[in-house]
N, CA, C and O of each residue as an XYZ file, in Angstrom:
292
protein
N       6.198     -0.057    -22.414
C       6.692     -1.569    -21.983
C       4.986     -1.980    -21.370
O       4.293     -1.294    -20.619
N       4.734     -3.003    -21.844
C       3.288     -3.702    -21.401
C       3.577     -4.774    -20.391
O       4.469     -5.617    -20.495
N       2.792     -4.659    -19.479
C       2.823     -5.657    -18.581
C       1.749     -6.954    -18.708
O       0.542     -6.756    -18.851
N       2.317     -8.262    -18.640
C       1.293     -9.033    -19.028
C       0.359     -9.484    -17.902
O      -0.712    -10.054    -18.112
N       0.898     -9.154    -16.564
C      -0.197     -9.428    -15.559
C       0.543     -8.403    -14.332
O       1.641     -7.850    -14.373
N      -0.216     -8.391    -13.543
C      -0.033     -7.677    -12.091
C       0.041     -8.430    -10.871
O      -0.791     -9.310    -10.650
N       0.858     -8.196    -10.147
C       0.801     -8.990     -8.625
C      -0.307     -8.682     -7.918
O      -0.508     -7.469     -7.873
N      -1.053     -9.313     -7.382
C      -2.092     -9.412     -6.376
C      -1.271     -8.977     -4.940
O      -0.200     -9.525     -4.679
N      -1.803     -8.048     -4.118
C      -1.225     -8.064     -2.770
C      -1.525     -8.671     -2.165
O      -2.647     -9.139     -2.359
N      -0.665     -9.156     -0.868
C      -1.135    -10.291      0.304
C      -1.638     -9.159      1.359
O      -0.932     -8.153      1.429
N      -2.718     -9.225      2.134
C      -3.025     -8.366      2.740
C      -2.357     -8.962      4.197
O      -2.647    -10.108      4.541
N      -1.501     -8.172      4.986
C      -0.960     -8.530      6.238
C      -1.193     -7.429      7.103
O      -1.034     -6.282      6.684
N      -1.615     -7.697      8.463
C      -1.634     -6.849      9.532
C      -0.300     -6.850     10.195
O       0.592     -7.693     10.109
N      -0.341     -5.681     10.911
C       1.064     -5.563     11.538
C       1.132     -5.714     12.791
O       0.436     -4.992     13.504
N       1.924     -6.617     13.318
C       2.146     -7.092     14.726
C       2.509     -5.900     15.841
O       2.192     -5.921     17.030
N       3.169     -4.978     15.227
C       3.511     -3.750     16.095
C       3.993     -2.690     15.467
O       4.113     -2.910     14.262
N       4.354     -1.509     15.832
C       4.247     -0.055     15.434
C       5.592     -0.242     14.336
O       6.482     -1.092     14.371
N       5.408      0.730     13.496
C       6.350      0.469     12.283
C       6.408      1.740     11.451
O       5.319      2.254     11.195
N       7.304      2.221     11.075
C       7.532      2.948     10.226
C       7.668      2.707      8.685
O       8.593      1.993      8.298
N       6.728      3.307      7.707
C       6.772      3.064      6.253
C       7.777      3.760      6.009
O       7.832      4.888      6.500
N       8.811      3.285      5.208
C      10.208      3.960      4.582
C      10.131      4.082      3.187
O       9.657      3.171      2.508
N      10.577      5.179      2.668
C      10.663      5.457      1.353
C      11.815      4.652      0.645
O      11.819      4.713     -0.585
N      12.655      4.010      1.175
C      13.736      3.018      0.577
C      13.876      1.836      1.894
O      13.712      1.975      3.106
N      14.268      0.583      1.024
C      14.610     -0.494      2.218
C      16.023     -0.168      2.822
O      17.029     -0.771      2.446
N      16.051      0.964      3.918
C      17.251      1.236      4.620
C      16.480      2.146      6.018
O      15.717      3.100      5.858
N      16.903      1.572      7.382
C      16.688      2.243      8.468
C      16.752      3.617      8.385
O      15.947      4.292      9.027
N      17.803      4.258      7.513
C      17.882      5.634      7.568
C      17.346      6.803      6.699
O      17.521      8.021      6.677
N      16.436      5.678      5.817
C      15.426      6.485      4.821
C      14.501      7.137      5.275
O      14.200      6.851      6.434
N      13.870      7.999      4.743
C      12.711      9.156      4.758
C      11.591      8.478      5.408
O      11.183      7.564      4.692
N      10.925      8.598      6.540
C       9.909      8.082      6.686
C       8.723      8.735      5.990
O       8.597      9.955      5.885
N       7.719      7.682      5.443
C       6.634      8.056      4.752
C       5.287      8.305      5.463
O       4.436      9.179      5.299
N       5.379      7.111      6.419
C       3.967      7.208      7.384
C       4.639      6.353      8.591
O       5.609      5.596      8.633
N       3.651      6.830      9.603
C       3.862      5.827     10.907
C       2.695      4.916     10.927
O       1.578      5.403     10.755
N       2.832      3.697     11.112
C       1.888      2.694     11.088
C       1.740      1.647     12.747
O       2.640      1.113     13.395
N       0.530      1.675     12.950
C       0.263      1.190     14.280
C       0.042     -0.458     14.356
O      -0.112     -1.169     13.363
N       0.054     -0.814     15.414
C      -0.364     -2.461     15.321
C      -1.638     -2.753     14.751
O      -2.517     -2.043     15.239
N      -2.063     -3.601     13.833
C      -3.398     -3.895     13.467
C      -3.704     -3.038     12.235
O      -4.785     -3.118     11.650
N      -2.635     -2.147     11.830
C      -2.989     -1.661     10.523
C      -2.545     -2.843      9.535
O      -1.957     -3.869      9.878
N      -3.013     -2.430      8.015
C      -3.040     -3.508      7.218
C      -2.011     -2.820      6.191
O      -2.167     -1.653      5.828
N      -0.939     -3.635      5.745
C      -0.157     -3.602      4.580
C      -0.522     -4.220      3.325
O      -0.645     -5.417      3.583
N      -0.740     -4.040      2.196
C      -0.830     -4.532      1.276
C       0.174     -4.846      0.548
O       0.430     -4.156     -0.439
N       0.802     -5.738      0.817
C       2.104     -6.349      0.657
C       2.378     -7.075     -1.001
O       1.767     -8.042     -1.456
N       3.414     -6.322     -1.655
C       3.604     -6.753     -2.880
C       4.868     -7.676     -3.244
O       4.927     -8.455     -4.196
N       5.940     -7.411     -2.218
C       7.125     -8.111     -2.178
C       7.594     -8.261     -0.513
O       7.200     -7.587      0.438
N       8.515     -9.324     -0.530
C       9.002     -9.581      1.083
C      10.166    -10.479      0.569
O      10.176    -11.617      0.099
N      11.315     -9.407      0.869
C      12.569    -10.175      0.677
C      13.952     -9.453      1.190
O      14.062     -8.231      1.084
N      14.800    -10.098      1.643
C      16.106     -9.743      2.530
C      15.587     -8.904      3.655
O      16.206     -7.906      4.026
N      14.504     -9.273      4.186
C      14.281     -8.585      5.531
C      13.358     -7.257      5.564
O      13.176     -6.569      6.568
N      12.788     -7.014      4.232
C      12.004     -5.811      3.949
C      11.037     -6.178      3.070
O      11.271     -6.738      1.999
N       9.757     -5.833      3.554
C       8.336     -6.104      3.003
C       8.144     -4.460      2.527
O       8.307     -3.435      3.188
N       7.709     -4.661      1.032
C       7.318     -3.601      0.436
C       5.940     -3.763     -0.025
O       5.503     -4.873     -0.328
N       4.912     -2.196     -0.118
C       3.714     -2.589     -0.272
C       2.997     -1.263     -0.155
O       3.665     -0.284     -0.489
N       1.939     -1.082      0.199
C       1.020      0.252      0.475
C       0.195     -0.234      1.548
O      -0.185     -1.375      1.809
N      -0.051      1.141      2.252
C      -0.844      1.139      3.587
C      -1.559      2.648      3.766
O      -1.211      3.697      3.223
N      -2.436      2.472      4.502
C      -3.255      3.432      5.013
C      -4.232      4.111      4.153
O      -4.310      3.667      3.008
N      -5.048      5.165      4.489
C      -5.995      5.564      3.689
C      -5.731      6.184      2.066
O      -6.468      6.109      1.083
N      -4.401      6.805      2.223
C      -3.939      7.123      0.890
C      -2.991      6.144      0.317
O      -2.157      6.517     -0.507
N      -3.064      4.979      0.683
C      -2.404      3.724     -0.001
C      -0.979      4.411     -0.159
O      -0.596      4.330     -1.327
N      -0.191      4.985      0.578
C       1.320      5.577      0.515
C       2.203      4.084      0.342
O       1.908      3.109      1.033
N       3.139      4.055     -0.513
C       3.894      3.219     -0.847
C       5.497      3.211     -0.058
O       6.319      4.125     -0.122
N       5.642      1.959      0.652
C       7.012      2.195      1.070
C       7.321      0.857      1.589
O       6.628     -0.120      1.306
N       8.497      0.796      2.452
C       9.090     -0.478      2.902
C       8.798     -0.346      4.427
O       8.444      0.669      5.027
N       9.050     -1.743      4.981
C       9.035     -1.709      6.549
C       9.727     -3.227      6.613
O       9.896     -4.057      5.719
N      10.015     -3.248      7.850
C      11.024     -4.286      8.480
C      10.008     -5.481      8.130
O       8.816     -5.227      8.301
N      10.385     -6.860      7.622
C       9.542     -8.224      7.584
C       8.960     -8.397      9.236
O       7.813     -8.573      9.646
N      10.254     -8.267      9.965
C       9.841     -8.771     11.380
C       8.410     -8.168     12.030
O       7.849     -8.817     12.913
N       7.877     -6.968     11.577
C       6.562     -6.561     12.114
C       5.378     -7.024     11.433
O       4.263     -6.669     11.816
N       5.574     -7.915     10.294
C       4.508     -8.363      9.814
C       3.828     -9.429     10.720
O       4.442    -10.346     11.268
N       2.396     -9.188     10.822
C       1.488     -9.947     11.573
C       0.736    -11.183     10.498
O       1.239    -11.673      9.487
N      -0.263    -11.399     10.946
C      -0.852    -12.739     10.141
C      -1.328    -12.174      8.987
O      -1.353    -10.949      8.869
N      -1.787    -13.055      7.948
C      -2.315    -12.724      6.548
C      -3.691    -12.879      6.824
O      -4.233    -13.745      7.511
N      -4.260    -11.800      6.118
C      -5.797    -11.622      6.034
C      -6.306    -12.426      4.769
O      -5.472    -12.667      3.897
N      -7.821    -12.931      4.571
C      -8.121    -13.229      3.443
C      -8.369    -11.902      2.332
O      -8.678    -12.127      1.161
């Protein structure tokens, strides 16, 4: 499969503490624990869940949209 383009992630800070989860489900495995001020490179935000990657290892996962803070340049 050939992708004609890729999504440019939006940089969003976190307004509160959050678990980065393996799936968009509160019972899903925790991939990482994130702190207020950490940055999520968000690729999607729908149905109450933001999906993207965060941290120095750029771990991929989901977190609740309500914890998202301001957008960075």
